[in-house]
C-alpha positions, -999 to +999 in steps of 0.1 A: +000+000+000+014+034-009-002+068-004-035+050+003-033+032-030-028-006-032+002-016-054-010-052-051-047-058-057-067-058-024-081-092-033-045-107-033-037-090+000-069-103+015-061-139+004-025-138+017-037-123+050-064-150+055-038-177+047-013-163+072-038-159+101-053-193+096-019-210+095-006-194+127-029-168+143-007-157+172+025-154+152+008-136+123-007-111+148+029-104+160+044-102+125+017-079+111+024-055+139+062-056+138+062-053+100+039-023+100+012-042+081-013-037+109-007+001+109-013+002+071-041-022+068-060-023+102-049+008+121-080+005+143-065-025+161-037-003+174-062+014+197-062-018+218-026-011+228-025+005+262-063+001+266-065-010+303-087-038+316-098-046+352-069-064+368-092-086+389-103-102+356-074-095+333-040-099+349-027-108+314-026-071+304-043-046+281-067-054+253-040-059+228-022-084+250-054-102+258-063-105+221-028-118+213-032-144+240-066-154+226-050-161+193-021-181+207-046-202+227-060-216+194-029-238+193-028-246+230-031-282+242-062-273+263-080-258+233-071-287+210-083-313+236-116-295+239-122-294+202-104-325+190-079-307+169-106-294+145-093-272+117-095-234+124-119-214+103-110-179+091-142-167+107-131-179+142-097-163+138-109-129+126-137-131+152-111-133+179-090-106+164-119-082+165-140-095+194-128-068+219-120-040+194-149-021+207-133-018+242-111+013+234-142+030+218-165+024+248-142+025+279-156+044+309-140+048+343-169+047+367-170+026+398-146+004+378-135+002+342-165-006+320-170-013+283-207-012+279-220-025+245-184-032+234-195-065+219-219-048+194-194-021+186-168-047+180-191-064+155-199-033+137-163-023+134-153-058+122-179-056+095-166-022+082-130-033+083-134-067+067-155-052+039-128-025+033-101-052+031-123-073+008-118-104+030-150-119+015-129-124-017-107-146+003-136-168+013-142-152+047-179-149+057-180-114+070-215-117+084-203-147+105-174-127+119-197-099+128-221-123+145-193-140+165-180-106+178-215-095+188-224-127+205-191-135+224-205-122+257-235-144+259-221-164+288-215-132+308-249-118+298-267-149+310-246-154+341-276-150+365-302-167+344-308-198+324-305-193+287-338-200+268-338-233+250-350-216+219-319-194+221-297-224+224-314-239+194-310-208+174-273-204+182-261-240+183-284-260+162-289-236+132-266-244+103-269-207+092-249-195+122-214-205+133-224-219+166-194-242+169-170-213+162-188-193+189-180-220+214-144-220+203-141-183+205-156-181+240-133-209+251-101-191+238-114-158+252-120-173+287-087-191+286-071-156+279-090-139+307-066-145+336-075-134+371-047-128+396-048-164+408-039-175+373-070-198+369-095-187+342-131-191+352-148-217+329-179-221+350-201-201+327-188-220+297-194-253+314-229-243+323-236-235+287-221-268+276-245-286+300-275-267+286-266-277+251-261-313+262-295-312+281-312-301+249-297-330+230-313-354+253-347-348+238-335-357+203-342-391+189-311-394+167-289-372+189-285-349+159-318-332+151-342-315+174-379-324+170-398-305+143-423-279+154-457-293+163-478-266+146-468-239+122-478-202+119-506-209+094-522-234+118-520-209+146-536-181+125-564-205+113-572-219+148-573-185+166-585-164+136-553-142+137-537-121+110-500-125+100-477-103+121-452-102+150-478-119+174-475-151+154-438-152+158-440-146+195-466-174+199-444-198+179-414-189+201-434-194+233-447-228+221-412-239+209-398-232+243-424-254+259-418-281+233-380-280+239-387-283+276-408-315+268-438-299+284-458-299+251-457-330+229-489-331+209-510-307+188-538-308+214-514-298+241-500-271+218-533-255+212-543-257+248-510-239+257-515-212+231-551-206+241-537-191+274-514-166+255-536-154+226 
């Protein structure tokens, strides 16, 4: 890149960047910085340097150091044991690179350091940057990277509540979203969130794993969840309702009951819906 003009086509740069980061995420993060490539291509990342984090959660250092450790964790024995040495996807790697980019943009020093909404900001910034770099031409699903960055805090956000089964279904049983990569991202993130005692807290992650496993118990083939008992058209016909947001809400309420194994037949489904129409 020279005077804001690319000497090499952006598509070529994108492909080489994706190759490097997939091959060795942690080392590539270092080399891009040392060579000046990060400054030229993704200067936004440099704002993570020197951005402090609460030491009671992050003794590993600032946001830059945390992100670097996340990427190195992808090759750790603990990570590889957890995920059976599955190949890394570009979406996972770039999701980790950008997952905390929103922190320097949202930092507030109140009762303690806070980064409210940094997950959503991280996702929005990731989308803008990846489109600018034309990473989609290198086979990177930009929408998936954005989704990973925006959802990486779900364990924290649901710490004091049980995640809805319909949410688990949507995140981890839907082929249209990278649910497996979200688990990997959260695992690497937690592993790099080191409190002063040096022992990362995986309790929230394990709780989520158990909820996913519990949902699998109601499947017949251990792969697919049961199909919906009644569809939106049947709900509209039975209760004389028009198409609209209410139908979606009723379907979600019913699906939650079905996934809890509280509703198993059409008769039970209509009886349940009758109370909520």
